[in-house]
C-alpha positions as a LaTeX table, in Angstrom:
\begin{tabular}{lrrr}
\hline
Residue & $x$ (\AA) & $y$ (\AA) & $z$ (\AA) \\
\hline
Met1 & 72.22 & $-0.25$ & $-38.87$ \\
Leu2 & 73.39 & 2.71 & $-36.80$ \\
Glu3 & 76.63 & 1.55 & $-37.63$ \\
Lys4 & 78.40 & 5.06 & $-37.22$ \\
Ile5 & 77.06 & 6.07 & $-33.71$ \\
Ser6 & 77.47 & 2.60 & $-32.46$ \\
Asp7 & 81.42 & 2.28 & $-33.48$ \\
Gln8 & 81.70 & 5.93 & $-31.75$ \\
Phe9 & 80.01 & 4.84 & $-28.68$ \\
Ser10 & 82.37 & 1.89 & $-28.64$ \\
Asn11 & 85.26 & 3.80 & $-28.72$ \\
Ile12 & 84.02 & 5.78 & $-26.00$ \\
Phe13 & 83.52 & 3.27 & $-23.33$ \\
Arg14 & 86.65 & 1.17 & $-24.31$ \\
Thr15 & 88.40 & 4.25 & $-23.44$ \\
Leu16 & 86.79 & 4.81 & $-20.20$ \\
Ser17 & 87.38 & 1.34 & $-19.07$ \\
Gly18 & 90.87 & 1.74 & $-19.10$ \\
Val19 & 91.10 & 4.30 & $-16.36$ \\
Arg20 & 91.06 & 2.99 & $-12.63$ \\
Val21 & 89.53 & 6.11 & $-11.60$ \\
Ile22 & 87.00 & 8.36 & $-13.30$ \\
Thr23 & 87.83 & 12.49 & $-12.75$ \\
Glu24 & 85.33 & 15.36 & $-13.37$ \\
Lys25 & 88.09 & 15.43 & $-17.06$ \\
Asn26 & 87.50 & 12.17 & $-17.95$ \\
Ile27 & 83.90 & 12.99 & $-17.71$ \\
Ala28 & 84.33 & 15.98 & $-19.30$ \\
Asp29 & 85.98 & 14.91 & $-22.26$ \\
Ala30 & 83.72 & 11.65 & $-22.73$ \\
Val31 & 81.02 & 13.74 & $-22.44$ \\
Glu32 & 82.14 & 16.09 & $-25.48$ \\
Glu33 & 82.68 & 13.31 & $-27.51$ \\
Ile34 & 79.19 & 11.77 & $-27.28$ \\
Lys35 & 77.93 & 14.79 & $-27.75$ \\
Ile36 & 79.73 & 14.88 & $-30.82$ \\
Ala37 & 78.34 & 11.24 & $-31.75$ \\
Leu38 & 75.17 & 12.86 & $-31.53$ \\
Leu39 & 75.16 & 15.37 & $-33.59$ \\
Glu40 & 77.40 & 13.44 & $-36.40$ \\
Ala41 & 74.15 & 11.27 & $-36.25$ \\
Asp42 & 71.83 & 14.10 & $-36.71$ \\
Val43 & 69.78 & 14.05 & $-33.46$ \\
Asn44 & 68.46 & 17.12 & $-32.39$ \\
Leu45 & 70.04 & 19.88 & $-31.05$ \\
Arg46 & 67.93 & 20.59 & $-28.48$ \\
Ile47 & 67.70 & 17.27 & $-27.10$ \\
Val48 & 71.47 & 16.66 & $-27.27$ \\
Arg49 & 71.87 & 19.52 & $-25.37$ \\
Arg50 & 69.33 & 17.94 & $-22.39$ \\
Phe51 & 71.04 & 14.66 & $-22.90$ \\
Ile52 & 74.53 & 15.83 & $-21.98$ \\
Asn53 & 73.53 & 18.18 & $-19.05$ \\
Ser54 & 71.54 & 15.58 & $-17.44$ \\
Thr55 & 74.44 & 12.80 & $-18.10$ \\
Ile56 & 76.73 & 15.69 & $-16.37$ \\
Glu57 & 74.88 & 16.00 & $-13.62$ \\
Glu58 & 74.06 & 12.45 & $-12.61$ \\
Ala59 & 77.74 & 11.29 & $-13.97$ \\
Lys60 & 79.47 & 13.79 & $-11.91$ \\
Gly61 & 77.97 & 12.42 & $-8.03$ \\
Glu62 & 79.91 & 10.32 & $-5.61$ \\
Ser63 & 78.83 & 6.98 & $-7.06$ \\
Val64 & 80.75 & 7.51 & $-10.45$ \\
Leu65 & 83.41 & 8.93 & $-8.81$ \\
Lys66 & 84.44 & 6.49 & $-6.35$ \\
Ser67 & 82.69 & 4.00 & $-8.02$ \\
Val68 & 84.73 & 0.35 & $-7.63$ \\
Asn69 & 84.01 & $-0.24$ & $-11.51$ \\
Pro70 & 83.43 & 3.73 & $-12.56$ \\
Gly71 & 83.74 & 3.12 & $-16.10$ \\
Gln72 & 80.96 & 0.87 & $-15.93$ \\
Gln73 & 78.98 & 2.53 & $-13.85$ \\
Phe74 & 78.97 & 5.62 & $-16.17$ \\
Thr75 & 78.11 & 3.38 & $-18.95$ \\
Lys76 & 74.77 & 2.63 & $-17.15$ \\
Ile77 & 74.20 & 5.95 & $-16.28$ \\
Val78 & 74.40 & 6.96 & $-20.64$ \\
Tyr79 & 72.54 & 3.63 & $-21.11$ \\
Asp80 & 69.64 & 4.71 & $-19.14$ \\
Lys81 & 69.61 & 8.09 & $-20.05$ \\
Leu82 & 69.58 & 6.91 & $-23.98$ \\
Thr83 & 66.94 & 4.65 & $-23.21$ \\
Ala84 & 64.48 & 6.88 & $-21.55$ \\
Leu85 & 65.22 & 9.33 & $-24.61$ \\
Leu86 & 64.37 & 5.96 & $-27.02$ \\
Gly87 & 60.65 & 6.09 & $-24.81$ \\
Asp88 & 62.08 & 4.39 & $-22.17$ \\
Lys89 & 59.55 & 1.21 & $-22.48$ \\
Arg90 & 57.77 & $-0.72$ & $-25.62$ \\
Ala91 & 54.81 & 0.85 & $-26.67$ \\
Asp92 & 51.96 & $-1.89$ & $-27.83$ \\
Leu93 & 49.43 & $-1.35$ & $-30.38$ \\
Asp94 & 46.19 & $-0.30$ & $-28.49$ \\
Leu95 & 43.77 & $-2.96$ & $-30.14$ \\
Lys96 & 40.58 & $-4.30$ & $-28.91$ \\
Gly97 & 39.02 & $-7.61$ & $-28.46$ \\
Pro98 & 37.89 & $-9.80$ & $-31.46$ \\
Asp99 & 34.63 & $-9.04$ & $-31.39$ \\
Thr100 & 35.00 & $-5.96$ & $-32.00$ \\
Val101 & 36.98 & $-4.05$ & $-35.73$ \\
Ser102 & 40.22 & $-2.53$ & $-34.73$ \\
Val103 & 41.00 & 0.78 & $-37.24$ \\
Ile104 & 44.94 & 1.04 & $-37.77$ \\
Leu105 & 45.16 & 4.45 & $-39.96$ \\
Met106 & 48.33 & 4.60 & $-42.10$ \\
Ala107 & 49.80 & 7.89 & $-42.94$ \\
Gly108 & 52.59 & 9.26 & $-44.13$ \\
Leu109 & 54.10 & 11.34 & $-46.97$ \\
Gln110 & 54.60 & 9.66 & $-50.60$ \\
Gly111 & 57.88 & 7.49 & $-50.88$ \\
Ser112 & 58.01 & 6.51 & $-47.15$ \\
Gly113 & 56.83 & 3.15 & $-47.43$ \\
Lys114 & 53.51 & 3.44 & $-46.12$ \\
Thr115 & 51.65 & 0.86 & $-48.36$ \\
Thr116 & 54.46 & $-2.00$ & $-47.97$ \\
Thr117 & 54.33 & $-1.15$ & $-44.42$ \\
Ala118 & 50.50 & $-1.65$ & $-44.18$ \\
Ala119 & 50.72 & $-4.95$ & $-45.55$ \\
Lys120 & 53.92 & $-6.17$ & $-43.17$ \\
Leu121 & 51.99 & $-4.77$ & $-39.87$ \\
Ala122 & 48.76 & $-6.90$ & $-41.48$ \\
Tyr123 & 51.25 & $-9.96$ & $-41.90$ \\
Arg124 & 52.47 & $-9.34$ & $-38.64$ \\
Leu125 & 49.06 & $-9.78$ & $-37.00$ \\
Arg126 & 48.08 & $-12.43$ & $-38.93$ \\
Leu127 & 50.17 & $-14.42$ & $-37.52$ \\
Lys128 & 49.06 & $-13.76$ & $-34.03$ \\
Gly129 & 45.90 & $-14.83$ & $-34.73$ \\
Arg130 & 43.62 & $-11.43$ & $-35.68$ \\
Arg131 & 41.45 & $-11.19$ & $-38.70$ \\
Val132 & 43.10 & $-8.60$ & $-40.77$ \\
Leu133 & 41.47 & $-6.83$ & $-43.32$ \\
Leu134 & 43.57 & $-3.95$ & $-45.90$ \\
Ala135 & 41.70 & $-1.21$ & $-47.05$ \\
Ala136 & 43.13 & 0.71 & $-50.28$ \\
Ala137 & 41.90 & 3.84 & $-49.70$ \\
Asp138 & 45.24 & 5.72 & $-51.61$ \\
Leu139 & 43.39 & 7.01 & $-54.67$ \\
Ala140 & 45.76 & 9.95 & $-55.84$ \\
Arg141 & 48.76 & 7.32 & $-56.42$ \\
Pro142 & 48.57 & 5.26 & $-59.52$ \\
Ala143 & 49.14 & 1.83 & $-59.18$ \\
Ala144 & 48.14 & 2.18 & $-55.33$ \\
Ile145 & 45.81 & 0.15 & $-55.18$ \\
Glu146 & 47.25 & $-2.52$ & $-57.55$ \\
Gln147 & 50.45 & $-2.85$ & $-55.06$ \\
Leu148 & 48.30 & $-3.20$ & $-51.90$ \\
Arg149 & 46.77 & $-6.49$ & $-53.62$ \\
Val150 & 50.31 & $-7.88$ & $-54.38$ \\
Met151 & 51.38 & $-7.07$ & $-51.00$ \\
Gly152 & 48.36 & $-8.25$ & $-49.34$ \\
Glu153 & 48.65 & $-11.40$ & $-51.27$ \\
Arg154 & 52.33 & $-11.77$ & $-49.93$ \\
Ala155 & 50.89 & $-11.13$ & $-46.41$ \\
Gly156 & 48.04 & $-13.52$ & $-46.74$ \\
Val157 & 45.28 & $-11.25$ & $-46.26$ \\
Glu158 & 42.26 & $-9.96$ & $-48.31$ \\
Val159 & 42.50 & $-6.53$ & $-49.55$ \\
Tyr160 & 39.10 & $-4.19$ & $-49.67$ \\
Ala161 & 39.24 & $-1.73$ & $-52.94$ \\
Glu162 & 37.31 & 0.12 & $-54.87$ \\
Asp163 & 38.71 & 0.57 & $-58.56$ \\
Gly164 & 37.66 & 3.79 & $-59.74$ \\
Glu165 & 36.23 & 5.59 & $-56.75$ \\
Lys166 & 37.44 & 9.18 & $-56.00$ \\
Asp167 & 35.96 & 9.59 & $-52.41$ \\
Ala168 & 38.54 & 8.17 & $-50.27$ \\
Val169 & 36.13 & 8.93 & $-46.87$ \\
Lys170 & 33.02 & 6.86 & $-48.78$ \\
Val171 & 35.95 & 3.41 & $-49.38$ \\
Ala172 & 37.38 & 3.70 & $-45.38$ \\
Lys173 & 33.11 & 3.83 & $-44.55$ \\
Asn174 & 32.79 & 0.85 & $-46.63$ \\
Ala175 & 35.82 & $-1.38$ & $-45.94$ \\
Phe176 & 35.20 & $-0.59$ & $-42.02$ \\
Ala177 & 31.28 & $-1.78$ & $-42.80$ \\
Val178 & 32.67 & $-5.15$ & $-44.47$ \\
Ala179 & 35.09 & $-5.84$ & $-41.90$ \\
Lys180 & 32.27 & $-5.33$ & $-39.39$ \\
Lys181 & 29.94 & $-7.76$ & $-41.65$ \\
Arg182 & 32.35 & $-10.41$ & $-42.20$ \\
Gln183 & 33.90 & $-10.23$ & $-38.50$ \\
Phe184 & 37.57 & $-9.09$ & $-39.06$ \\
Asp185 & 38.30 & $-7.77$ & $-36.07$ \\
Thr186 & 41.41 & $-5.22$ & $-37.63$ \\
Leu187 & 40.65 & $-3.31$ & $-40.58$ \\
Ile188 & 44.39 & $-1.34$ & $-41.60$ \\
Val189 & 43.65 & 1.52 & $-43.79$ \\
Asp190 & 46.22 & 2.56 & $-46.39$ \\
Thr191 & 46.04 & 5.99 & $-47.17$ \\
Ala192 & 47.01 & 8.67 & $-49.70$ \\
Gly193 & 50.75 & 10.52 & $-49.72$ \\
Arg194 & 51.93 & 13.52 & $-51.08$ \\
Ile195 & 55.84 & 14.47 & $-52.36$ \\
His196 & 55.14 & 17.59 & $-49.99$ \\
Leu197 & 53.62 & 18.57 & $-46.81$ \\
Asp198 & 50.17 & 20.16 & $-48.10$ \\
Glu199 & 46.61 & 21.43 & $-46.88$ \\
Ala200 & 44.83 & 18.69 & $-48.82$ \\
Leu201 & 46.12 & 15.88 & $-47.51$ \\
Met202 & 45.54 & 16.83 & $-44.32$ \\
Asn203 & 41.79 & 17.98 & $-45.24$ \\
Glu204 & 41.72 & 14.49 & $-46.87$ \\
Leu205 & 43.40 & 12.50 & $-43.71$ \\
Ala206 & 40.99 & 14.69 & $-41.11$ \\
Ala207 & 37.96 & 13.48 & $-42.72$ \\
Val208 & 39.18 & 9.29 & $-43.13$ \\
Lys209 & 40.20 & 9.88 & $-39.49$ \\
Lys210 & 36.94 & 11.19 & $-38.80$ \\
Ser211 & 34.50 & 8.92 & $-40.52$ \\
Leu212 & 36.66 & 5.80 & $-39.03$ \\
Ala213 & 37.37 & 7.13 & $-35.27$ \\
Pro214 & 40.59 & 4.55 & $-35.81$ \\
Thr215 & 42.42 & 2.82 & $-32.38$ \\
Glu216 & 45.84 & 3.52 & $-33.83$ \\
Thr217 & 46.99 & 6.76 & $-36.29$ \\
Leu218 & 50.74 & 5.74 & $-37.30$ \\
Phe219 & 52.38 & 8.12 & $-39.15$ \\
Val220 & 54.74 & 6.17 & $-41.70$ \\
Ala221 & 58.34 & 7.98 & $-41.99$ \\
Asp222 & 61.52 & 7.34 & $-43.64$ \\
Ala223 & 64.07 & 6.62 & $-41.38$ \\
Met224 & 67.18 & 7.76 & $-43.97$ \\
Thr225 & 65.73 & 11.66 & $-44.16$ \\
Gly226 & 66.37 & 12.29 & $-40.36$ \\
Gln227 & 65.25 & 15.28 & $-38.92$ \\
Gln228 & 63.41 & 15.90 & $-41.33$ \\
Ala229 & 61.35 & 13.02 & $-40.73$ \\
Val230 & 60.86 & 13.78 & $-37.23$ \\
Glu231 & 59.95 & 17.68 & $-37.77$ \\
Ile232 & 57.17 & 16.27 & $-40.31$ \\
Ala233 & 55.98 & 13.56 & $-37.98$ \\
Lys234 & 55.66 & 16.52 & $-35.55$ \\
Glu235 & 53.41 & 18.60 & $-38.00$ \\
Phe236 & 51.27 & 15.20 & $-38.93$ \\
Glu237 & 50.67 & 14.94 & $-34.85$ \\
Glu238 & 50.05 & 18.43 & $-34.51$ \\
Lys239 & 47.26 & 18.86 & $-37.30$ \\
Ile240 & 45.76 & 15.27 & $-37.38$ \\
Gly241 & 46.66 & 13.53 & $-34.27$ \\
Leu242 & 48.56 & 10.65 & $-33.79$ \\
Thr243 & 49.25 & 7.53 & $-31.51$ \\
Gly244 & 52.99 & 6.29 & $-32.92$ \\
Val245 & 55.64 & 6.08 & $-35.42$ \\
Val246 & 57.05 & 3.83 & $-38.03$ \\
Leu247 & 60.46 & 3.91 & $-39.18$ \\
Thr248 & 61.22 & 2.33 & $-42.35$ \\
Lys249 & 64.87 & 1.86 & $-44.11$ \\
Phe250 & 65.89 & 1.32 & $-40.55$ \\
Asp251 & 68.44 & $-1.42$ & $-41.48$ \\
Ser252 & 70.06 & 1.48 & $-43.93$ \\
Asp253 & 70.36 & 4.54 & $-41.21$ \\
Ala254 & 73.87 & 4.56 & $-40.26$ \\
Arg255 & 73.19 & 7.20 & $-38.15$ \\
Gly256 & 69.87 & 6.92 & $-35.71$ \\
Gly257 & 69.18 & 10.31 & $-35.23$ \\
Ala258 & 65.70 & 9.92 & $-36.24$ \\
Ala259 & 65.08 & 7.00 & $-33.54$ \\
Ile260 & 66.44 & 8.88 & $-31.04$ \\
Ser261 & 64.79 & 12.19 & $-31.19$ \\
Leu262 & 61.38 & 11.24 & $-32.43$ \\
Lys263 & 59.70 & 10.29 & $-28.74$ \\
Thr264 & 60.63 & 13.74 & $-27.35$ \\
Val265 & 60.18 & 16.06 & $-30.58$ \\
Thr266 & 56.64 & 14.51 & $-31.27$ \\
Gly267 & 55.32 & 12.85 & $-27.70$ \\
Lys268 & 54.45 & 9.84 & $-29.73$ \\
Pro269 & 56.21 & 6.43 & $-29.24$ \\
Leu270 & 58.12 & 4.74 & $-31.92$ \\
Lys271 & 56.63 & 1.46 & $-32.56$ \\
Phe272 & 57.75 & $-0.50$ & $-34.92$ \\
Ile273 & 60.85 & $-0.27$ & $-37.20$ \\
Gly274 & 61.11 & $-1.61$ & $-41.04$ \\
Thr275 & 64.63 & $-3.83$ & $-41.50$ \\
Gly276 & 64.31 & $-4.99$ & $-45.01$ \\
Glu277 & 62.41 & $-5.55$ & $-48.17$ \\
Lys278 & 60.17 & $-8.88$ & $-47.20$ \\
Ile279 & 57.10 & $-9.21$ & $-45.63$ \\
Glu280 & 58.10 & $-10.19$ & $-42.42$ \\
Asn281 & 60.91 & $-7.65$ & $-42.43$ \\
Leu282 & 58.79 & $-5.61$ & $-39.36$ \\
Glu283 & 60.35 & $-5.39$ & $-35.97$ \\
Glu284 & 59.11 & $-4.35$ & $-32.66$ \\
Phe285 & 60.79 & $-1.23$ & $-31.01$ \\
Phe286 & 62.23 & $-1.75$ & $-27.79$ \\
Pro287 & 64.01 & 1.37 & $-26.16$ \\
Asp288 & 66.12 & $-0.63$ & $-23.98$ \\
Arg289 & 67.09 & $-3.04$ & $-26.78$ \\
Met290 & 67.85 & $-0.41$ & $-29.17$ \\
Ala291 & 69.70 & 1.84 & $-26.65$ \\
Ser292 & 71.66 & $-1.49$ & $-26.19$ \\
Arg293 & 72.84 & $-1.65$ & $-29.68$ \\
Ile294 & 73.36 & 2.08 & $-29.86$ \\
Leu295 & 76.34 & 1.70 & $-27.10$ \\
Gly296 & 78.06 & $-1.50$ & $-28.97$ \\
Met297 & 76.59 & $-3.76$ & $-26.14$ \\
Gly298 & 74.61 & $-5.93$ & $-28.83$ \\
Asp299 & 71.28 & $-6.88$ & $-28.47$ \\
Ile300 & 70.93 & $-10.66$ & $-27.19$ \\
Val301 & 66.91 & $-10.71$ & $-26.13$ \\
Ser302 & 65.94 & $-10.16$ & $-29.88$ \\
Leu303 & 68.63 & $-12.08$ & $-31.60$ \\
Val304 & 67.60 & $-15.65$ & $-29.44$ \\
Glu305 & 63.41 & $-14.21$ & $-30.65$ \\
Lys306 & 64.86 & $-14.65$ & $-34.19$ \\
Ala307 & 66.07 & $-18.04$ & $-33.27$ \\
Gln308 & 63.11 & $-19.35$ & $-31.80$ \\
Glu309 & 60.68 & $-17.72$ & $-34.56$ \\
Ala310 & 62.79 & $-19.39$ & $-37.00$ \\
Val311 & 63.33 & $-23.12$ & $-34.95$ \\
Asp312 & 60.49 & $-25.11$ & $-34.11$ \\
Gln313 & 60.77 & $-26.50$ & $-30.65$ \\
Lys314 & 60.11 & $-29.98$ & $-31.79$ \\
Glu315 & 62.28 & $-29.68$ & $-34.66$ \\
Ala316 & 64.79 & $-28.41$ & $-32.37$ \\
Glu317 & 64.78 & $-31.71$ & $-29.64$ \\
Glu318 & 65.06 & $-34.24$ & $-33.03$ \\
Leu319 & 67.85 & $-32.16$ & $-33.85$ \\
Glu320 & 69.69 & $-32.53$ & $-30.79$ \\
Ala321 & 68.75 & $-36.62$ & $-30.71$ \\
Lys322 & 70.41 & $-36.97$ & $-34.44$ \\
Met323 & 73.58 & $-34.78$ & $-33.29$ \\
Ala324 & 73.86 & $-37.32$ & $-30.11$ \\
Lys325 & 74.11 & $-40.41$ & $-32.24$ \\
Ala326 & 76.00 & $-38.47$ & $-34.91$ \\
Ala327 & 72.96 & $-38.74$ & $-37.43$ \\
Phe328 & 73.19 & $-35.39$ & $-38.78$ \\
Thr329 & 73.19 & $-35.06$ & $-42.28$ \\
Leu330 & 73.41 & $-32.92$ & $-45.36$ \\
Glu331 & 69.88 & $-32.67$ & $-45.78$ \\
Asp332 & 69.64 & $-31.50$ & $-42.23$ \\
Tyr333 & 72.99 & $-29.09$ & $-43.08$ \\
Leu334 & 71.03 & $-27.52$ & $-45.76$ \\
Glu335 & 67.57 & $-27.03$ & $-43.28$ \\
Gln336 & 70.34 & $-24.87$ & $-41.39$ \\
Phe337 & 71.07 & $-22.29$ & $-44.01$ \\
Arg338 & 67.66 & $-21.92$ & $-44.79$ \\
Arg339 & 67.00 & $-21.19$ & $-40.84$ \\
Ile340 & 69.89 & $-18.55$ & $-40.70$ \\
Lys341 & 68.10 & $-16.84$ & $-43.40$ \\
Lys342 & 65.00 & $-16.64$ & $-42.17$ \\
Met343 & 66.46 & $-14.79$ & $-38.94$ \\
Gly344 & 67.79 & $-11.86$ & $-41.40$ \\
Ser345 & 70.83 & $-10.74$ & $-42.97$ \\
Val346 & 73.85 & $-12.11$ & $-41.49$ \\
Lys347 & 74.83 & $-8.23$ & $-41.15$ \\
Asn348 & 71.92 & $-7.06$ & $-38.85$ \\
Leu349 & 72.67 & $-10.69$ & $-36.59$ \\
Leu350 & 76.37 & $-9.96$ & $-36.18$ \\
Gln351 & 74.82 & $-6.47$ & $-34.39$ \\
Met352 & 73.21 & $-8.24$ & $-32.05$ \\
Leu353 & 76.20 & $-9.57$ & $-30.53$ \\
Pro354 & 77.61 & $-8.27$ & $-27.56$ \\
Gly355 & 81.05 & $-6.67$ & $-28.54$ \\
Ala356 & 80.28 & $-6.58$ & $-32.56$ \\
Ala357 & 80.02 & $-2.82$ & $-32.68$ \\
Gly358 & 83.86 & $-2.14$ & $-33.64$ \\
Glu359 & 85.13 & $-4.76$ & $-34.06$ \\
Ile360 & 83.45 & $-7.07$ & $-36.94$ \\
Asp361 & 83.32 & $-5.38$ & $-40.61$ \\
Glu362 & 79.86 & $-6.73$ & $-41.47$ \\
Asp363 & 81.16 & $-5.60$ & $-45.33$ \\
Lys364 & 83.71 & $-7.94$ & $-44.78$ \\
Val365 & 81.71 & $-11.37$ & $-43.45$ \\
Asp366 & 82.37 & $-13.66$ & $-46.71$ \\
Leu367 & 78.71 & $-15.22$ & $-47.47$ \\
Thr368 & 80.18 & $-16.75$ & $-50.54$ \\
Glu369 & 81.82 & $-19.99$ & $-48.68$ \\
Met370 & 78.07 & $-20.59$ & $-47.59$ \\
Lys371 & 76.67 & $-20.13$ & $-51.18$ \\
Arg372 & 79.06 & $-22.32$ & $-52.12$ \\
Glu373 & 78.62 & $-24.92$ & $-49.72$ \\
Glu374 & 74.68 & $-24.69$ & $-50.68$ \\
Ala375 & 75.15 & $-25.41$ & $-54.48$ \\
Met376 & 77.31 & $-28.29$ & $-53.78$ \\
Ile377 & 74.89 & $-29.63$ & $-51.19$ \\
Leu378 & 71.22 & $-28.81$ & $-53.98$ \\
Ser379 & 73.38 & $-30.67$ & $-56.76$ \\
Met380 & 73.61 & $-34.15$ & $-54.53$ \\
Thr381 & 70.67 & $-36.46$ & $-54.75$ \\
Val382 & 68.37 & $-36.97$ & $-51.82$ \\
Gln383 & 70.32 & $-40.26$ & $-51.27$ \\
Glu384 & 73.21 & $-38.48$ & $-51.02$ \\
Arg385 & 72.47 & $-35.49$ & $-48.75$ \\
Arg386 & 71.11 & $-38.52$ & $-46.33$ \\
Asn387 & 74.55 & $-40.78$ & $-46.58$ \\
His388 & 77.20 & $-38.91$ & $-47.76$ \\
Arg389 & 79.13 & $-41.78$ & $-47.09$ \\
Ile390 & 77.94 & $-43.36$ & $-50.64$ \\
Ile391 & 79.70 & $-40.24$ & $-52.25$ \\
Gly392 & 82.55 & $-41.43$ & $-54.70$ \\
Pro393 & 84.79 & $-40.24$ & $-57.09$ \\
Ser394 & 82.33 & $-39.64$ & $-60.13$ \\
Arg395 & 79.74 & $-38.90$ & $-57.57$ \\
Lys396 & 81.97 & $-35.75$ & $-56.19$ \\
Lys397 & 82.66 & $-34.89$ & $-60.08$ \\
Arg398 & 78.96 & $-34.57$ & $-61.29$ \\
Ile399 & 78.41 & $-32.83$ & $-57.86$ \\
Ala400 & 81.33 & $-30.19$ & $-59.05$ \\
Leu401 & 79.87 & $-29.91$ & $-62.40$ \\
Gly402 & 76.17 & $-29.11$ & $-61.41$ \\
Ser403 & 77.15 & $-26.78$ & $-58.48$ \\
Gly404 & 79.83 & $-25.45$ & $-60.84$ \\
Thr405 & 82.85 & $-25.94$ & $-57.73$ \\
Thr406 & 85.66 & $-28.15$ & $-58.34$ \\
Val407 & 86.28 & $-32.04$ & $-56.44$ \\
Tyr408 & 88.61 & $-30.33$ & $-54.18$ \\
Asp409 & 85.45 & $-28.07$ & $-53.11$ \\
Val410 & 83.34 & $-31.27$ & $-52.62$ \\
Asn411 & 86.47 & $-33.23$ & $-50.85$ \\
Arg412 & 86.48 & $-30.06$ & $-48.12$ \\
Leu413 & 83.16 & $-29.92$ & $-47.91$ \\
Leu414 & 82.63 & $-33.45$ & $-46.74$ \\
Asn415 & 85.74 & $-33.27$ & $-44.81$ \\
Lys416 & 84.56 & $-30.11$ & $-42.80$ \\
Phe417 & 81.21 & $-31.88$ & $-42.31$ \\
Asp418 & 82.50 & $-35.45$ & $-41.19$ \\
Lys419 & 84.40 & $-32.89$ & $-38.59$ \\
Met420 & 81.70 & $-30.91$ & $-37.65$ \\
Arg421 & 79.64 & $-34.31$ & $-36.62$ \\
Leu422 & 81.80 & $-35.61$ & $-34.54$ \\
Met423 & 82.27 & $-32.32$ & $-32.48$ \\
Met424 & 78.32 & $-32.06$ & $-32.53$ \\
Lys425 & 77.90 & $-35.17$ & $-31.20$ \\
Lys426 & 80.76 & $-34.80$ & $-28.65$ \\
Val427 & 78.64 & $-31.41$ & $-27.41$ \\
Ala428 & 75.20 & $-32.88$ & $-27.33$ \\
Lys429 & 76.48 & $-36.42$ & $-25.48$ \\
Asn430 & 78.93 & $-34.67$ & $-23.02$ \\
Lys431 & 76.48 & $-32.35$ & $-20.77$ \\
Lys432 & 79.54 & $-30.97$ & $-18.75$ \\
Tyr433 & 81.70 & $-30.30$ & $-21.94$ \\
Arg434 & 78.72 & $-28.02$ & $-22.85$ \\
Glu435 & 78.60 & $-26.07$ & $-19.45$ \\
Asn436 & 82.55 & $-25.71$ & $-19.90$ \\
Leu437 & 81.80 & $-24.26$ & $-23.36$ \\
Leu438 & 79.47 & $-21.80$ & $-21.72$ \\
Ser439 & 81.47 & $-20.29$ & $-19.07$ \\
Arg440 & 84.10 & $-20.16$ & $-21.29$ \\
Phe441 & 82.09 & $-17.66$ & $-23.85$ \\
Glu442 & 80.31 & $-16.26$ & $-20.39$ \\
Gly443 & 84.12 & $-15.41$ & $-19.71$ \\
Arg444 & 84.53 & $-13.22$ & $-23.17$ \\
Gln445 & 81.59 & $-10.89$ & $-22.50$ \\
\hline
\end{tabular}
């Protein structure tokens, strides 16, 4: 996501870091490149002008021109300005307590991913302990109700629907009554979308909203449509009233113009971004973290949070104990593959690493080796995974045949695993060694 603009900003700051003193000419050149980068990212022209003017005004101050490290100071100014542009602070959902039904109304055009987003949000809230009911009030699109039922099952939440009903307001009211009676604390209502903005859509949405008085009205937009998504969100805000926006397909958005423009144009915060097709691929939007990613500075906080979600604390402690005793097995190794997959795509994880933008070509990251190793381990028996020492010539042949690899590949995996176990033992047992590794890593930042 945001690959192009991130690469451009990384190049700009890399150039500035090589100069001892920043002059007005340095600033003018850098600002001109930033302007081009933002325009090519499809950021609203009015916002670009405002951003550039305020950056120039602050960057020409004494603190930058005479700073000990002017390059870093200029980067900090751009980071702060971009963070403010993206919304400044994280905007949470406004949900009531468990004794009251909080209603979230989903709005948007057809094809924006509204139904899928409703289910993803339900899944996210369910994991946080809320009792969620999905309501199928999209009665215009064929198979919309069935799609919500399928997605609701994936999310592990119930779906309220009335097959054959044509009145969306009636469905919404009945869903609220059911939610209240059965003590659900959250009702997420999926409404109808259209290919184009029209009066009928707005009238139906207005009627549904009036009947429910939702605590949240979220507009779902496709990030790939850029400024069109921003302008449509603005129209929805003016005619219906919104509390926030969700951008879908954000993982495929290389430009980022919609995300950067939304808050300023609509006056409403971007609350979530869709980062994939899986039910768990809906992330909270943090302006400061996104600004860091755009500027090529990574997002270590989000990376750590993803790791914490994928790894249980008790399991991590047990794994560390195994490493210290060199008892780490191929079965444990296989489990790490599952955790990495749970954290998301390797491409997105790489973008959270500081300095990765412009340095690592995500498209050239080869996952073939990982898949090959996984296939070989899956072709082993449980006993072989727990004790790889018993794997002799005949077993290697069987494993190679079962995984579509060669005996050479199996030997390479086993040799690599032996070396890795020794290294893990050393790292786990030697605290000083770990501290040295950490200091070396920090020195590269």
